[in-house]
N, C-alpha and C positions, 0 to 999 in steps of 0.2 A: 268276304267283296268283292265282286266282280268292277275293274276299272280298268283304264288304261293301260296297257301295255307296258310292260315296266323295263323293254329292253330300247334301243337308239337304235333310228332309222328306219328306213320300211324292208319287210322281209319278203323277200321275190322268189321264186320257186317253183315245183310243180309237185304231184305225188306223183310217186316212181314204184314200182312194181318190179324187181329186177326179175319176181320168180316166176314172171308170165312172160318173161321173153325166149324165145323159141331157141337161142342162143346165148351164151355167155355174151354180153353187152356191156359189163358194170363198168370197167374202166373207159373207154373209149366215151360213155353213156356222160359221166361222171363231168369229163374231161371237158366236151361241150359243155357244162352244165358250169362248170367254171368259169367259160369262154364267156357265158351267154349273161353271166354276173347273179346265179342265182348265190342265195344266202342263208335258202331253208328247201327241205325237201320233207314230204308227208312219206310214212312206211307202214307195212302192216298190218292196218286195220282190217282187211278185205280175208285173208288166209287164215281160220281159225283151224280149218282142216291140213295146213300144211305146220303150224305148230305144233300141233296134237293129230299129227294121221290116226289114230287109233286110239281107244277109252284108255286114259292113262300114262300113254306113250308121248314121249315130246318128244321135239329136234326144236330148239332152242340155239342153237347156233351158225343157222344160215344165215340170218341178216347179221354177221358182225362184220363181214365184209366189204358191206355196203355203208355201215355207220364209220368204220374204217378210215375207207375210200373217204366218204365225205368230210368228214374233220380232217384229215390231213387235205384239203382242197378249200377250207374253212368254208364250207358248208355244213350249218345247222340243220337239224332232223327233231321233228315233228312225230314220235311214236303213236300209232295207233294203236288200243287196246279189241282185238277182233270179235267182239260178242255179237256184231248184228247179222251175219250171216253165221252158222249154226253147220258144224258138220254133220253129211252121213249117218256116221255111226251114231249121236247123237238123237237125229233123228230117228231111228230103230231099234235104239235102248229108248229113249221116252218117249214115243210117238205123242202124248198126251200135253207136249210144250206146243203141240201146234195150238196158233191162234184159232178158236174159234171165230167165224165173221159173220156168223148167227148164230143161235143156241144149238150146240150139236152139230156144227157145220163146220168141218175143221178144213182152213187152209192147205193147199196141197201145195209141196215141196217143189224144188225145183226154182226157185227161184233166189228171195232174201228175203229177210223180217220178215220171214213165214211167221215165227213163234209169239207166244204171249210171254213178252220179256219180264213181267213179273210173276211167272211161276217159281217157285220153289226148287224143282227140278230144273231149272233154267239155270235158278241166279245161282243154285251151288256150283253147277260147270262153268259157265261164266267168272265167276270168283275164282277159281281155281285156276285158270287159263290165264286171265288177266293177270293174280298175284306171280305166277312163273315167268311170263312174259315181262313185268315192269320191274318185277326182282335181277334177272338175268341182266339188261341193260339200263337202268337207274342211273350208274355211276358211269356210264359210257361220257365224255366228254363231249359226243357230236350231241346227244342228244338236249334239246334247250325246251323243250314240251311236251305235252301229251294232250292227246286226245283221246277221250273217251268216247266208245262206240262211234257212230255215223250216223247223220240224220236219222235223230231217234223220235219216235211216235208216230209209225206208220200204220198201226194196226188200231182198231177199236173192240179189243177181246170182246167175247160172249162167254170165255168159261164159265166155269162153275165154281172153279175159286175165286175167280175176280167176281163173278157177281155175288158172292157173299160178301167180300170185301163192300163191293157197292152198300150192301145194308147195313155191314156196321159202319161205314161211312158216313149214312145217313143216320142209323141211331144217334151215334156222336154229337152230327150237327143238330137232329130234334129235338132226343131225350125219348118223345112218343108217337106213338104210334098216330094217337088225336091230335099231338100238333103239328106231324105231317098232313096227314087229313085236311087241317084248318088252312096251313100255310098254299099249299096246293090247288086249295078245292075240290078235296076229292070227290065229295058230294054230288058233282059235275059227272052223269053219266054213270051214276051207281059205283064209285070206285072206292067208297070208306073202305079204310081196313078197319079188319079187329085186333089184326095180330102182324109183328112184322113177316111173318112165313108168307102174306097173301100179296106181297106186291111180284106184279106181275113181271112179267122179262122185258128189257126193251126191245125186240125185235119188232112185236106189232104196237109199240106206244102210241098213241097218237097224243099225248099231252105234253102241251110244250113245255109246264114246271120239270117233271120229270127228265126230260131231252137236256134242256140245260143242264140239270144236277147232275145226271149221267155225264156229259160233256166236261163239264169240273172235274168229275172224281177219275176220268179217263186222263184228265191231265197229270192229274195229280200221282199217275203210274209213270208217267215219263219223266218226269222233275223228280220223283223218287230215283228212278232207275239212275240219273244223271249223278243224283249227286251222293248215292250209294257207292257208288264205281269211282267218284273223283274223291271221296275218303278212303277208298281201298288205296288208290295210286300214289294218295299223298302218305298213306306209312311208307312209301320208298320211294319219293321224290325227294329231290335236292331244293334247298330255300332258291335257288336260280333258274327253274326247271317252273312256269307255268302247266294249269289243266283247264283245258276246256274241250269243248262237245262242239259237231260242226253241224249249223243250226237249217233244218227246210223248211222254209216259213211254212209253207202250204200243209205241213206233216198234219191230219185229224187230230192230236193228244195235246199237241203244242202249246202251252202258255208261254210264250220266251221272256215274259220281263220276272213271272216266274222260275221258268228251266232252269236260269242262267245265274241262278241267285247261290248257286254252292262252286261258279265257277271263278276262273282268276281273270278271265278276257272273254267277250263274246267273240265269235266268229257265226260264218255263215256260206252260202254256197249261192250266190247268184246266177242264174243264167239265162241266158237271152237270146232272141233273134237277131241274127246279124246282119247284113247288107242289107238292105231295105230297112230293116227293123231297127236302124240307128242311121235311119234318113232323116231329118228336120221335115221334109215335104210327104213324108210315109205317111198312111192312121192302117196299121196292120193289125186287126183282131187276136187276144191273146187268148188263145185254143185252151191251154193248160195249167193251169193256177202257179208251175214249179218253175213257167220259163213266163219270160218278160219279152213287151217287144216295144218299140216305141223310144224313144230318148228320155221321156217324162219317167216312164218306168224303169228305169235301169236306176235314175237318180232315187223314185220313192224306194227300191229294195234299200239303197244306203239311206238312206232316211227312217226304214223301219228297222235295218241293223241298227243303225245308233240308239233306237229306240229302246230295246231289251236293256239296256242298264244306263241309259243315258251315258254312254261311252264311247271311244274308238272302236273298232270291230277289226279282227282279222277276216281276211276270205280267205276261206279255205278249200274250195272248188271254184273256178269259174271256166267261162268258154278258151277255146286254143281254137278252136280250128269249128267243124262241122257238131252238133250238140243232138243227143235223141237216138231217132232210131234209120233202120240203113236208106230209108224214103226220105229224110230228111239230111240235105243236105245244104249247108246254106255258110262254108265257109268265109270269115270275114273278108271286106275290102280292104285292101292297102291302107291301114290308116287306121282302124278300125279296134283294134287290141289296144291301142294305145292310149283310145280315146276314150275306151271304157274302163281301163284304167286309175286312168286320172278322173274321170268321173268318180269313181267308189274310195279315192283319194281324197276327192273332194268333198265327200259327206263322212270323212270320219274314218275311212279305211288303214290299217298300218301293215296288213301284208297281202299279196296278189298271189296267189299260187294254181296256179292251173291245174285240171282235170283233161289229161294229165301228161307223163312224162312222152310214153311213147305210144302211138294209134294200137291196139291189139291185134290180134290176130284169129280169133277165137271168142266167142263167149257174146252174151245176149247183147254190150256194147262194141261190137267189132267195126263200126261206124260211127264211132264216138270220139272224135278227131283228138290226138295229144299234138306237141309240141312239135315232134316227130314226126314224119308217115310212116304207111307202113314198111315201107324200100328199107327204113333207118337213116337214111342219105336227109341231111339239113336240107332245108327248102326256106322257101319266102318265108312261113307262120318262124321261123327258128328266127331264120335273119332279124324278122321284125322286135319278135321275146327278145333278141338277146340288146337289138337298140334300146327297146325299153329299160334294159336290165343295166345298161349307162348311164340311161338318165335319172333312174333311180339313185345309183353310188352316186351323184350329182347331188339329186336334194339332200341326199343324208339325212341328215337331222333335224331338218325343216319342221316334221311333220310332226316331232316328238309331244309336245303340246298343243297341238291344232285343235279347235273346236269351230266348226263350219256355224255361219251366223244363220239365223232364223228371223224373218219379216213374221213371219206365222206362223201359231202353235193348231195343232191340229191334235186332238184325243182318238184313239184308235180303241176300239172294243171288241176283246176276242170275245168276251162275255154273246154281244151281240150278233157278231158275226157265225158264233156256233148255233142262235136260234134263229140267224134266218137261213141257215143252210135247211132247218125242217119247215118254217115256218116265214118264208119271207113275204115281202110287201110287195114283191115287184114279181111277176111275170115274163116266162122267157120270151122266145121268138113262136112258140108253138102254143100258148097260153097256157103252160105247167109251171110248174115252181121255179123260180129263178133258184137254185141254189149258191149263186153268188152273188147272191143281192145286195149283200154289204159292201162288197169288194167295190160293185159296179157304181153304187152312191159314194163311197170314200174316195175311190177313181176319180171320180168325176169334180169334186171339189179339186183335188190335189192335180189335178191335169191343168186345169182352168188358169189354177195361180201360176206353177212352173211356168206353165207356156207364156205366161207375162211378166216371165223375170224375177217373182217373187222365192225367196228361199223358205223352206219347210223346217218346223221341228215337228218329230212326233212323241206323242206321250202318251202311255195308260193314265187309266183313272187310278189307280194305284200311287203311282210316281204322280200324279198332278196334284195329286190331296197332300203329299209331303212339303207344296211350297205356300208359302201363304200369297194372297192376294194380288198384295202390293206388290211384291217381289216378280209376281208370275205378269198384271199391266205393266210392269217396267222393261221387263224382259224380252215380252212380248206382244207388243203393239194390237195385235189380231190373233182372235183364239175363237177357232172353228169347230165345230161341236157336231159331224156329220151323221145321223141316225143313230145320235147314242140312246138306246132304245131301253137296255138293260142297265139301270142306273138308281143308285139309292139317293134318298133325301142330300146326303153331304154328299155327293158330287153335283147337282144337281144346284144346292145352299154356292157353294163353292163357285160356279158357273156364272152365278149372280153375284157374289162378294166380287169375284175379279172385273166385271164392268163396273161394277159403286166403285171400285177404285182406279178407274182411269183406263181399263183396258175397251177392247171393241169386240164386247161378244156376236158371233153367228151362229144362228140357229139352225140346222136343217132337218128335214121330214124324221118324222118318229123318234124324234128326238123329245124326252119327257115324259113320254108319252107311256114307259112299259117303268115298271119298278125295277128292284134287286132279283125279283124271282119272275121277271119277264108278266109279270100282273098289268093289266090294262089298269092304269088309275084312277080310282074313283073321284075325280077332278075336273074341270075345265080343260081342254089341253090347248095347251101342252103342259099342263100341271105346273110344278111351282116358278117354271121358267114363262108363264101367262104374265102377270104383274109386270115384270120387267121388261118383255117384250112390246107390252101396251097391246095385246092381242087374245083372240083364243078362235078355238075353230072345232066344233061339232061335227062338220062331213068332207070327209075327205075321199078320193076316187081315184082307182089307175084309169091310164090313159091309153090309149090305142096308138094312136098318133100324136107327133110333137103338138106340142101349143106354144104359139109364139109369143113373145113376149116383149112390151114395148115401152119407152121409158115414159115414164110422168112428169109433162114441162122440164122437161133436160135437167131431172136431176141423176141420170146416169146417162156414160155412151156406151149404147149396144152395137152388138157387130151384129151387120145382116144376119139375118137368119137364126137371131137369138131366139131359144125355146125352151119349153121344161120338157122333158122325159117320163114316161113310167107312172106318174102320180102326180096328183097336186093336193095340198090342204086350200079349202075353203073359207077363209081367214075372215074373222069380223074384227076393225079395226077399235082397237080402246083406247086410243092416242097415241099410236105409231102413225107413222109418217107412209103413205105409198110412193114407193122408189120405181119400181115396174110393175105393171100390172097385165094380164093373161088378152086376149084375145078374146072376144064376145064368144059363149057358148050356153049351150040349154043349160049348163051346170050352175052359171052365175057365179066360178068362178073369179073373184077382182083382182088382187094385188097377189103379185107372187114375189114381189120385192120389199121389202119395210124397216124399216128403220129408226127408232127414239134414242131420245139421252136417256140414261139411268145412272144417277149419283153422278160420279165424274168421269162416265164413261158412257158408253154407247150399246145398245142390243139392237140386231138387225137379226130379219128374218128369210129363208129363202123354203117360198113354200111347195117347193119341185124339186127332180133332179134334175141340173143344170145339162144341157149339152154342151159340146163343146165352145161353142161360139158364148154360149151365155155364160159357161165357166169361165174365160178369158175374158169377158166384160165384167162379171162381179170380182176378179184377180188383179183388173187396172185402178176397180174402184176406190178397194180396200188398201191396197199394195201402191199409190201413184207414184212413189221413190224407190226405184229398187238398183241395185247393181248392175244391171244389165242399162237400165236407164243412165246411168253416169257413166259406164262406157262406152253408149252412142251405139251397141249392138244390134247386127240386125236380126232378123227372123230364125238365120238358121246359126247364130249362135249361142251359147249358153256361158252366166256367168256365174263362178260360184266362189264365195268367197269366206274368209275364217280371219282368227285369230292363234296365233300361234310367238310365246316368247314377247308378246308386245307388236311383233312384226303381225302386218295385213297381209295374209296371200290369197291371191288370185286366180283360178284357176278359169284361163279360156280355152272354149272346144269349139268346131266351126264344122256341125256335123249336115254338111253339103260335099259334092265334089267340085264343088266353083271357090274358089279363094275367093276373100274378102279380109276387111281392116274393121278396126275398132278402135277407138280414140282415148288415150292416157286420160284418165282426168285426174291422177296425181304422179307422181315419178315410181315408177318400177324398175326392178331388173327381172331378165327372166333367168331363173333358178338353174338351167340345165345351161344353155347358153351363155348367160355374161350379160347380151344386152342391156345397155339403159334403156328407158325410154323417160323423157321428159314431160313434163306436161305436155298435151297437145297434140303429142307425138303418135302419128297413126301406126299400128300392129297389125302387123300383115298376117294372117291365118291360109294357109295353105289350105286345099280341098282336105278333109275328113282327119283335119290337125287340131292338137291340143298343144298348150303352153301352160306352166304355174311360173306366176311372176310375184315376187317380195317387194312389199314398200318398205320404207324407213318407218320406223316407229313413229307413230301416231297419235293415232284414237284408242282412246278408252272405251274398254268394250267390256262387257259380265262373260269371262269365259266360266264355261261350266263346270261345276264338280261333277265327280263321279257316283253311279251307284243311287243317282236320283229319282 
């Protein structure tokens, strides 16, 4: 069962590769780590060819001095299994383990994760090296936990045996080809099967039901990989050691809430654009899904990590200096490392671990900056990291039972994300399919709420269904279902039950339109939600330019420039009240935002994708009372709160170079400096600064359990 960490305090450190250094730096490196307040390092996960330089020839002792030296300095070690980068001898011995990126086309060697990790030959050799390494070091007192594999799920293998397993998976799920024909609608375009052997390969597939099931099947391979390795490692692990993996949430095989089910604790790797990317006044587009830009996106990563198991998480890799390639050099402004660390802790983090300690002198990641620069001489980054290490020691055990607050619950649908990568409702700037459409819709809601001070919890539909409607309504006053296209009747029924129990349900575009197999429902849209929403629609349209939105009779206060982008539903109201409307157009779209009472609660509908101005306007309307407002905080300040052991903790951060102040609404004490503030006292926030404050035990609050 995945749960919050069992250790006390916040772990702090970096990935460390003594084997990568051009000369022996072990002792001075470990001394510098100790002086910087490090309590953990991660080792060993990237060098299978060092552990096993030739087939069956093992060199297992080289790591002993690293573990001994770390233990002597009170630094714990997370030992990684080296299975994500295979050695050249294995590539030559078994070339068939290379992942086929399309049928018959093998990935080239020379990078990492080029293999099909479900291949039996790969599994046999991987299991052998895992057992050798873990058996050798499991009893070492420095080892506090294990990371199995590394950022799993990079490939979607099309190998022969993988496709054969896909067919077996479909047979187990559907039973007969006749049932598959019926469920997938294969009468369309003459695709009816008479035998399982007739199922076509995924390469040329254009059918959305096939696409969705192919991605669901692929996710089982990553989940199975991690569960298999975790089981092997636990044969050797002590009871006081944890097992995890590090998640890159953009990996195509990852269904994160399922993948973490075999682990003791969630861990992941947030990377983000620094400098202007962490400035409140900047709006920098995100060009790759694996890294983030803007303050709201950093917090969103934290809430996504918490969502994996509804529990605290570890940060196994994050920025120390520049990240990415040789042309991407954006080291942090002074103070930003501290701000980012506090932001991740504020949303449930219990470890901050940089990638990595020493900037490499060779390889693809030569200019991916570490805590120590190429010279090996500590500089500004090291000094800032050391300052943070001292502050985390001062915070101590204050976060052990911490659960972040949430004003709003958002549902995240991995199934819909996968579907929209192939058949999205939105177009990109060229008029082609927007493969990131799901993220763009989800992010529009998250950003709008975040930038008005609301705090968010993210859940997966599987988790959502395990909590009763009454409890959900009591815990989360507002629930947003953005683009929940792939959803069965049980999920949609639970949404209306939530509203009937007193919650405020907000429905976004495409929600309720499809079923669990992405089939358009044979019903008036938005399907089972239409009656509760007090509206329906037959028509919808993409829009090439933003369509202005204006308030109706002052029912909502809108920022100048509020508009919908990308899409509109042309609503017919059946009792719902129009809150805001679209500017007149030949399409005749009227209501943009509607709302109606339903049972003890309320159902609102947004008939477009909100631009930032409309998103923030909705945020203020949905959550008028936030911690941000209670602290009288300005636009450059974030306020994130939560409860730990009966105490309220508040994280304040000023994402600007200019100093500012906030006003304490309750007596608090700075956990790092010890400074006390009375009600009404100003709290000075220097430019690019962050503080964490604790109150006296005060309010009752539901602290979420784990594994929900």
